[in-house]
Backbone as a ProteinNet text record, in pm:
[ID]
protein_1_A
[PRIMARY]
MPEISLESLLSRPAQERADAARNREKVLAAAARLFADQGVDAVSMDAVATAAGVGKGTLFRRFGDKSGLAAALLDARERDLQQLILSGPPPLGPGAPAADRLGAFVAAYLDYLFGHLDLVRMSETASPGARYRIGAYRFWHRHVAILLAEARPRGDADALSHALLAAVGAEAAGALADAYGRDRATRAVTTLAASLTGRGDLPA
[TERTIARY]
255.9	181.9	188.1	59.9	56.4	128.9	176.7	279.7	158.1	225	120.7	121.6	35.7	33.2	57.7	112.9	133.1	-2.4	-93.9	-246.6	-284.2	-286.4	-346.8	-284	-151.7	-78.3	-116	-168.7	-198.1	-283.5	-226.5	-301.3	-414.8	-525.5	-659.4	-692.8	-773.2	-820.2	-963	-949	-1065.6	-1199.1	-1298.7	-1444	-1481.1	-1540.4	-1610	-1714.9	-1772.7	-1894.2	-1851.3	-1933.5	-1918.2	-1858.9	-1904.1	-1873.3	-1727.4	-1696.8	-1570.5	-1453.1	-1494.3	-1416.8	-1386.2	-1475	-1477.6	-1374.2	-1388.7	-1300.7	-1138.8	-1151.4	-998.9	-940.8	-1000.4	-946.2	-919.1	-985	-966.2	-842.6	-810.8	-712.9	-577.3	-574.2	-480.5	-447.9	-517.2	-488.4	-430.4	-474	-427.8	-275.4	-266.3	-118.7	-27.6	-68.9	3.6	60	-34.9	5.1	100.7	75.5	151.2	297.3	306.6	430.6	509.3	457.4	528.6	566.1	487.2	519.7	620.5	612.2	687.2	785.3	776	855.5	784.1	797.2	740.8	760.8	880.7	912.4	841.3	824.2	775.8	628.2	556	391.7	370	264.2	210.2	76.1	37.5	-104.3	-213.6	-199.9	-285.4	-308.5	-186.9	-188.9	-266.1	-251	-319.9	-473.1	-498.9	-635.5	-719.3	-634.9	-682	-704.9	-599.7	-616.9	-728.4	-751.7	-852.2	-990.7	-998.8	-1116.9	-1207.5	-1106.5	-1156	-1108.7	-1173	-1141.9	-1004.1	-925.5	-821.5	-844.3	-963	-987.7	-1014.2	-1097.3	-1099.1	-977.6	-882.1	-760.1	-669.8	-673.1	-587.7	-659.8	-791.9	-882	-830.2	-834.4	-830.2	-691.4	-572.5	-434.7	-361.9	-385.4	-299.3	-201.8	-110	1.1	42.4	154.4	203.6	266.7	312.6	345.1	239.1	124.1	8.2	-30.7	-29.4	-66.1	6.9	143.5	262.3	211.6	206.2	171.1	35.4	-53.7	-182.9	-176.4	-77.6	-51.3	33.1	129.6	203.4	128.9	9.6	-72.9	-108.5	-155.1	-200.7	-72.4	38.5	169	205.2	204.7	239.5	150.3	27.3	-65.3	-48.4	0.1	38.6	152	245.7	381.9	351.9	256.8	214.2	128.7	50	-9.7	63.3	168.8	279.2	342.9	372.5	462.5	340.4	237.2	142.6	80.4	84.8	23.6	76	177.9	249.5	327.4	394.3	484.1	617.8	684.3	821.1	910.8	1022.6	1053.8	999.2	946.3	892.7	760.8	684.4	568.3	613.3	514.7	557.6	600.4	680.9	727.6	880.4	935.9	1086.8	1180.5	1290	1358.7	1355.6	1390.6	1375.2	1460.6	1588.3	1701.5	1660.7	1609.6	1577.2	1461.5	1360.7	1250.1	1278.1	1385.9	1465.3	1529.2	1590	1670.8	1578.6	1466.9	1368.1	1279.4	1264.9	1191	1273	1409	1510.7	1495.5	1508.5	1520.5	1375.4	1282.5	1137	1088.9	1157.8	1123.2	1190.8	1325.6	1405.1	1354.1	1298	1237.7	1133.6	1054.6	930.4	988.6	1071.4	1145.1	1186.7	1293.5	1340.2	1251.7	1129.6	1031.6	965.5	962.1	878	964.1	1098.8	1184.2	1162.7	1118.3	1071.3	947	851.8	724.6	769.4	841.4	884.1	969.7	1044.1	1150.4	1063.9	969.2	870.1	804.3	735	638.6	731.1	877.1	939.9	990.6	1024.9	1091.7	1025.8	885.9	802.1	817.9	853.1	872	957.5	1024	1119.8	1034.2	1105.5	1038.6	932.5	889.8	772.2	784.8	891.6	898.4	838.7	874.5	827.3	685.3	600.7	468.7	376	451	377.8	346.5	192.3	155.1	230.4	256.6	329.3	465.3	517.5	664.2	631.7	551.9	516.3	510.4	434.1	422.8	572	643.4	778	874.2	843.9	938.6	889.3	762.5	729.2	776.9	753.1	766.6	924.8	1007.3	1161.5	1191.9	1118.4	1158.6	1119.5	1027	990.4	1086.5	1118.8	1231.9	1355.5	1397	1516.1	1506.7	1405.2	1397.9	1400.3	1340.3	1338.2	1503.3	1545.6	1696.5	1792	1778.1	1904	1832.7	1774.2	1714.6	1756.8	1883.7	1951.3	1988.5	1941.9	1975.9	1846.1	1879.8	1777.1	1685.1	1603.2	1524.2	1459.7	1403	1348.8	1427.6	1534.1	1643.3	1705.3	1746.8	1813.1	1728.4	1599.2	1497.7	1501.7	1483.1	1511.6	1659.1	1763.6	1902.2	1894.3	1815.1	1824.1	1738.6	1618.5	1549.2	1574.3	1684.4	1730.8	1820.3	1875.8	1934.3	1841.7	1721.1	1641.2	1537	1568.3	1498.1	1541.7	1448.7	1460.4	1592.9	1637.1	1750.3	1854.3	1891.2	2000.7	2020.5	1902.5	1922.1	1921.6	1850.9	1871.4	2015.8	2076.4	2218.7	2314.2	2281.4	2357	2355.8	2197.2	2199.7	2257.7	2260.1	2317.5	2453.9	2518.6	2665.4	2711.5	2651.9	2681.6	2583.6	2478.3	2374.1	2279.4	2159.5	2061.9	2097.1	2141	2178.7	2285	2391.7	2488.6	2444.5	2349.3	2269.9	2186.9	2131.2	2039.6	2138.5	2241.4	2326.9	2401.4	2431	2492.9	2420.9	2278.3	2170.7	2141.8	2130	2097.3	2194	2320.7	2434.6	2448.3	2370.9	2375.5	2276.1	2137.5	2054.4	2097.5	2173.3	2241.9	2345.8	2394.2	2498.8	2426.1	2290	2224.3	2165.9	2141.3	2120.4	2212.3	2332.6	2466.1	2499.8	2435.6	2482.9	2550.2	2645.8	2721.1	2783.4	2796.6	2888.8	2785.9	2658.8	2540.4	2500.8	2456.8	2479	2599.1	2663.6	2777.1	2776.2
1015.6	910.5	966.4	973	1018.9	923.9	1011.8	928.5	836.8	739.4	648.1	700.1	716.7	752.1	638.3	684.2	554.5	524	613.5	574.7	470.6	456.8	378.4	230.5	215.9	111.2	48.6	96.8	61.2	-75.8	-162.2	-295.2	-282.9	-341.9	-319.8	-482.4	-503.7	-626.1	-663.3	-773.7	-797.5	-804.1	-765.3	-785.3	-928.2	-981.1	-1123.7	-1139.6	-1261.1	-1288.5	-1318.4	-1309.2	-1334.5	-1460.5	-1568.2	-1707.4	-1727.4	-1683.6	-1675.5	-1605.5	-1483.8	-1398.7	-1496	-1576	-1632.6	-1760.6	-1824.8	-1937.9	-1879.6	-1761.9	-1698.5	-1674.2	-1614.2	-1584.3	-1708.9	-1797	-1935	-1998.4	-1983.7	-2046.9	-1964.1	-1842.7	-1759.5	-1765.7	-1772.7	-1796.8	-1928.3	-2047.9	-2183.9	-2177.8	-2099.3	-2108.1	-2042.2	-1916.2	-1853.8	-1926.4	-1974.4	-2050.1	-2174.9	-2253.9	-2364.9	-2326.5	-2211.3	-2161.4	-2101.6	-2064.4	-2000.8	-2103.1	-2217.2	-2333.3	-2426.4	-2436.1	-2556.4	-2507	-2388.7	-2356	-2342.3	-2266.4	-2273.5	-2388.8	-2426.6	-2565.8	-2676.7	-2702.8	-2822.1	-2821.8	-2718.5	-2722.5	-2756.3	-2838.2	-2868.3	-2808.7	-2801.6	-2725.6	-2817.9	-2933.8	-3045.6	-3014.3	-2994.2	-2980.9	-2840.6	-2727.7	-2610.2	-2630.4	-2711.8	-2733.1	-2790.4	-2904.7	-2971.1	-2874.8	-2819.6	-2711.4	-2596	-2578.3	-2445.1	-2517.7	-2652.4	-2715.9	-2682.3	-2658.5	-2666.4	-2759.7	-2785.4	-2884	-2851.5	-2950.9	-2904.6	-2850.9	-2891	-2795.5	-2659.6	-2623.3	-2493.8	-2412.4	-2492.5	-2402.9	-2400.9	-2495.8	-2452.4	-2371.9	-2378.3	-2284.9	-2147.2	-2133.4	-1987.7	-1938.2	-2011.7	-1961	-2033	-2124	-2179.8	-2271.9	-2223.2	-2313.6	-2236.1	-2306.2	-2252.5	-2094.9	-2056.6	-1930.9	-1818.7	-1865.5	-1809.3	-1768.6	-1867.4	-1843	-1759.9	-1772.1	-1682.9	-1529.1	-1488.6	-1370.5	-1316.8	-1397.1	-1356.9	-1325.6	-1395.7	-1377.7	-1217.5	-1192.5	-1080.5	-956.1	-969.4	-877.5	-751.1	-801.8	-696.5	-637.3	-706.8	-619.6	-529.6	-560.2	-460.3	-340.1	-359.1	-271.5	-168	-223.4	-121.7	-30	-96	-21.5	69.3	46	139.8	255.7	221.4	332.9	432.2	388.5	466.3	545.1	509.5	581.2	689.5	645.3	748.5	861.5	831.2	931.5	909.5	855.2	823.6	941.1	971.4	1049.4	1055.2	1155.9	1180.4	1111.2	1046.5	1064.7	945.4	844.6	724.8	810.4	876.9	947.9	1096.6	1142.7	1263	1393.4	1482.6	1602	1599.7	1484.2	1479	1506.9	1557.9	1536.9	1401.5	1377.2	1261.2	1181	1213.1	1127.8	1065.2	1155.1	1098.4	989.9	1028.9	940	803.1	808.2	662.3	591.1	650.3	588	508.1	617.6	543.3	439.1	437.8	343	204.2	211	91.1	23	108.1	59.3	-11.2	40.9	1	-130.4	-123.5	-246.5	-361.6	-329.7	-433.4	-493.5	-417.5	-459.5	-553.7	-528.7	-604.4	-728.2	-731.3	-829.3	-932.9	-902.2	-991	-1036.3	-983.8	-1036	-1132.3	-1156.6	-1251.3	-1308.3	-1328.1	-1349.1	-1495	-1596.6	-1724.7	-1686.3	-1619.8	-1623.2	-1513.6	-1401.8	-1342.6	-1404.7	-1477.1	-1565.1	-1647	-1710.9	-1825.1	-1748.4	-1618.1	-1539.4	-1491.7	-1461.5	-1391.8	-1501.5	-1623.2	-1733.9	-1836.8	-1824.6	-1946.9	-1978.5	-1888.7	-1908.2	-1797.2	-1816.3	-1713.4	-1584.1	-1476.3	-1343.6	-1308.6	-1411.7	-1397.6	-1272.3	-1234.8	-1092.7	-992.4	-989.7	-861.3	-857.6	-958	-960.8	-944.9	-944.1	-907.9	-778.4	-729	-615.6	-510.7	-541.1	-469.2	-410.9	-494.8	-458.7	-323.6	-313.1	-202.8	-83.3	-93.1	12.2	58.8	-45.1	-20.2	56.7	12.8	57.4	203.7	235.7	358.3	468.7	406.2	504.6	529.2	451.1	460.9	542	517.7	589.9	751.3	775.9	930.7	980.7	923.3	984.8	1004.1	903	912.7	1036.7	1062.2	1151.8	1278.9	1303.3	1408.5	1464.1	1355.2	1368.7	1352.1	1303.3	1315.2	1316.8	1451.9	1487.6	1422	1443.2	1380.6	1250.5	1180.2	1033.5	960.7	818.7	740.6	660.1	744.5	684	561.5	538.3	401.9	267.9	294.6	191.3	173.5	299.2	286.5	244.5	264.7	198.9	50	-5.5	-170.7	-219.5	-135.5	-184.7	-155.8	-69.6	-51.2	-167.5	-173.6	-277.2	-427.2	-442.6	-583.3	-604.9	-496	-517.3	-546	-541.9	-563.7	-702	-754.2	-889	-964.3	-1080.6	-1174.2	-1250.8	-1299.5	-1365.8	-1282.6	-1160.3	-1087.6	-1045.2	-978.3	-927.7	-1039.9	-1148.5	-1273.3	-1310.2	-1336.1	-1352.3	-1260.2	-1142	-1037.3	-1063.8	-1058.1	-1097.4	-1203.8	-1332.9	-1464.1	-1422.9	-1333	-1336.8	-1224.4	-1111.6	-1008.6	-953.7	-1030	-1003.1	-881.2	-863.3	-789	-650.1	-591.2	-452.3	-418.6	-491.8	-465.5	-463.9	-561.6	-544.8	-424.6	-394.5	-288.9	-152.9	-140.1	-27.1	-39.7	-156.1	-146.8	-107.5	-148.8	-118	31.2	76.2	209.8	301.7	271.8	344.1	331.1	242.5	231.8	320.2	300	404	554.7	599.8	736.6	749.5	672.6	703.4	734.3	699.2	722.6	844.3	894.6	1056	1155.4	1135.5	1200.9	1225.6	1132.1	1155.5	1023.9	972.4	854.2	843	958.5	942.5	900.5	903.5	884.3	745.8	681.8	701.6	658.2	720.4	672.8	516.4
-2722	-2635.9	-2490	-2436.2	-2298	-2168.9	-2093.7	-1989.6	-1898.6	-1869.3	-1800.1	-1620.2	-1552.3	-1429.1	-1330.4	-1222.4	-1110.7	-1069.3	-1040.7	-1010.4	-1102.3	-1221.1	-1308.8	-1313	-1247.5	-1224.7	-1090.6	-998	-877.1	-869.5	-788.2	-774	-708.1	-755.3	-693.6	-680	-567.2	-567	-658.6	-704.9	-810.9	-739.4	-808.1	-769.9	-787	-666	-698.9	-597.1	-636.8	-556.6	-409.3	-315	-176.2	-160.3	-194.5	-179	-230.4	-350.5	-399.3	-320.8	-269.4	-168	-54.4	8.3	110.6	98.9	-25.3	-44.4	-70.8	-129.3	-173.8	-21.7	69.3	188.9	276.5	264.5	321.4	275.3	130.7	61.3	111	107.1	129.9	276.7	363	527.8	545.1	459.9	493.4	435.2	300.3	249.7	334	374.3	448.3	586.7	658.2	781.3	733.6	630.6	598.1	552.7	467.9	409.4	540.4	649.5	749.4	843.9	848.9	924.9	867.4	742.1	681.1	570.2	535.9	420.4	283.3	216.4	74.6	-6.2	-22	-113.3	-36.9	59.9	136.4	123.2	64	69.9	-68.9	-62.4	-211.4	-207.6	-326	-367.1	-297.5	-295.8	-240.3	-96.5	-14.9	116.9	125	68.5	72.9	72	-43.8	-79	58.4	106.2	223.1	340.8	372.3	502.7	468.3	342.8	322.9	319.4	286.6	272.2	145.6	59.9	-81.7	-174.1	-295.4	-380.6	-472.3	-505.6	-573.6	-708.8	-760.4	-880	-877.9	-747.3	-721.2	-699.7	-649.6	-609.7	-747.2	-825.1	-941.5	-1022.1	-1045.8	-1155.4	-1100.1	-954	-905.8	-910.3	-880.8	-882.1	-973.5	-1042.1	-1147.7	-1094.3	-1010.1	-952.3	-824	-760.9	-626.5	-659.8	-775.5	-798.1	-793.2	-864.8	-865.6	-724	-643.9	-513.8	-424	-468.2	-390.6	-440.7	-552.5	-587.3	-540.5	-523.2	-442.7	-297.7	-254.4	-101.7	-91.9	-178.4	-172.4	-227.7	-287	-337	-246.6	-125.1	-21.2	26.3	54.6	88.9	1.2	-148.3	-230.7	-247.7	-228.4	-243.1	-120.9	-6.3	112.8	72.9	20.4	-7.6	-129.3	-231.4	-332.7	-274.4	-165.7	-128.9	-52.2	28.4	101.6	-8	-118.3	-225.2	-275.6	-293.2	-362.2	-252.2	-124.6	-40.6	97.5	121.1	266.5	293.1	422.7	446.2	385.1	347.7	278.2	379.2	340.8	194.9	102.5	158.3	74.2	-6.3	48	-17.8	-67.7	-119.9	-189.4	-80.3	-158.9	-65.2	-39.3	-91.5	-65.4	-187.3	-198	-313.1	-380.8	-527.9	-587.7	-528.7	-518	-477.4	-344.4	-250.8	-118.1	-129.1	-207.2	-241.7	-289.8	-379.8	-467.4	-337.7	-264.7	-154.3	-57.7	-30.9	50.6	4.8	-137.1	-188.1	-180.4	-223.3	-231.2	-82.3	18	154	185.4	156.6	182.6	121.6	-29.9	-106.8	-56.6	3.4	44.8	166.4	271.1	360.7	348	243.6	209	140.7	70.7	-4.3	85.4	192.9	265.6	355.3	379.4	488.6	408.8	286.1	197.7	90.3	110	16.4	-72.8	7.5	-71.8	-152.1	-97.4	-189	-303.9	-291.8	-395.1	-516.7	-447.9	-542.5	-634.9	-576.9	-651.8	-751.3	-689.5	-822.7	-910	-888.3	-1005	-1099.5	-1049.1	-1128	-1175.1	-1174.7	-1201.4	-1342.3	-1416.5	-1584.6	-1635.9	-1751	-1777.9	-1805.6	-1753.1	-1753.9	-1682	-1553	-1491.9	-1415.2	-1372.3	-1298	-1354.5	-1487.4	-1558	-1594.4	-1597.7	-1628.3	-1502.7	-1383.8	-1247	-1253	-1242.4	-1238.3	-1154.9	-1034.1	-942.3	-993.3	-1078.6	-1143	-1218.5	-1290.2	-1373.9	-1283.8	-1171.9	-1075	-1036.6	-1000.5	-929.5	-1046.7	-1149.2	-1285.1	-1327.6	-1308.3	-1340.9	-1229.3	-1103	-1008.6	-1020.2	-1020.4	-1026.1	-1128.6	-1251.1	-1374	-1359.9	-1287.9	-1258.4	-1185.2	-1083.5	-970.6	-1051	-1130.1	-1196.5	-1305.5	-1363.5	-1475.2	-1388.5	-1284.8	-1222.3	-1140.3	-1107.5	-1032.1	-1139	-1253	-1366.9	-1496.2	-1530	-1645.6	-1777.8	-1774.5	-1922.3	-1919.9	-1818.9	-1832.9	-1903	-1933.2	-1998.3	-1863.6	-1802.6	-1686.3	-1717.5	-1819.7	-1839.9	-1829.7	-1911.4	-1901.9	-1766.4	-1733.4	-1577.3	-1480.8	-1488.7	-1388.5	-1389.4	-1493.2	-1519.3	-1467	-1479.4	-1422.6	-1278.6	-1223.8	-1072	-1009.3	-1071.4	-1024.9	-1021	-1122.3	-1146.6	-983.4	-940.4	-825.4	-694.2	-699.3	-600.7	-634.5	-728.6	-747.6	-647.4	-641.4	-527.6	-547.2	-663.6	-672.3	-648.5	-699.4	-679.8	-530.6	-469.4	-352.3	-239.2	-291.1	-196.8	-189.9	-300.2	-300.7	-218.6	-214.6	-162.1	6.9	41.5	167.8	234.4	143.5	205.8	222	123	135.8	234.8	245.7	334.7	442.4	460.3	549.5	476.1	557.4	508.1	502.8	590.2	624.9	530	499.6	416.6	276.4	247.3	114.4	84.2	171.5	162.6	136.3	215	184.4	63.8	-1.3	-114.6	-231	-230.5	-326.7	-308.3	-190.2	-176	-213.4	-193.3	-249.7	-415.3	-469.1	-633.5	-656.9	-596	-614.5	-612.3	-517	-492.4	-600.8	-650.5	-769.2	-897.7	-909.7	-1039.3	-1011.3	-918.6	-897.8	-873.1	-908.8	-878.1	-726.6	-646.6	-503.9	-471.9	-538.5	-516.7	-398.6	-322.6	-189.6	-68.6	-112.5	-4.4	-39.4	64.9	209	263	389.2	443.8	462.8
[MASK]
++++++++++++++++++++++++++++++++++++++++++++++++++++++++++++++++++++++++++++++++++++++++++++++++++++++++++++++++++++++++++++++++++++++++++++++++++++++++++++++++++++++++++++++++++++++++++++++++++++++++++++

């Protein structure tokens, strides 16, 4: 079976009619504003529909529920990170050793995660296994597996990549940050990533 490329897993915005695209942007702008002002848990779908000036039926048909709305808000941020992985400067992008790239990915992903923790948590926990059905997760898993296969050729890269990504899930990383602060949480997970590549003594 041919290997799946990262490019084939890249998130891409859906093609849609101009009026649908305008409504989508109005909804996402209203949701982002309300979530920032009131917190994710305090905002209802009804409030988003009212603020966006669209019908509740339109909102529910398009996004399903609040977790679908959260996933849509995160999509553009995820695409930005994916593009940096594919073509940005090293060590996050190509051109650095696999171990360095893995550490850079963990740090960059946690920076993204902690900046949008409530939204990511909602998108990942909407239903059992929701995190693993998100398209972006398949991209992160493939990227980590490629790096681990290069840095640790005799390891089980696919399984190890799932294990490492468990540490950057919203629930686990959020609990670490709550207990020890974001900097210490990032150092802990980056050290874990380094240990998987045989560089367990890094970072200091």
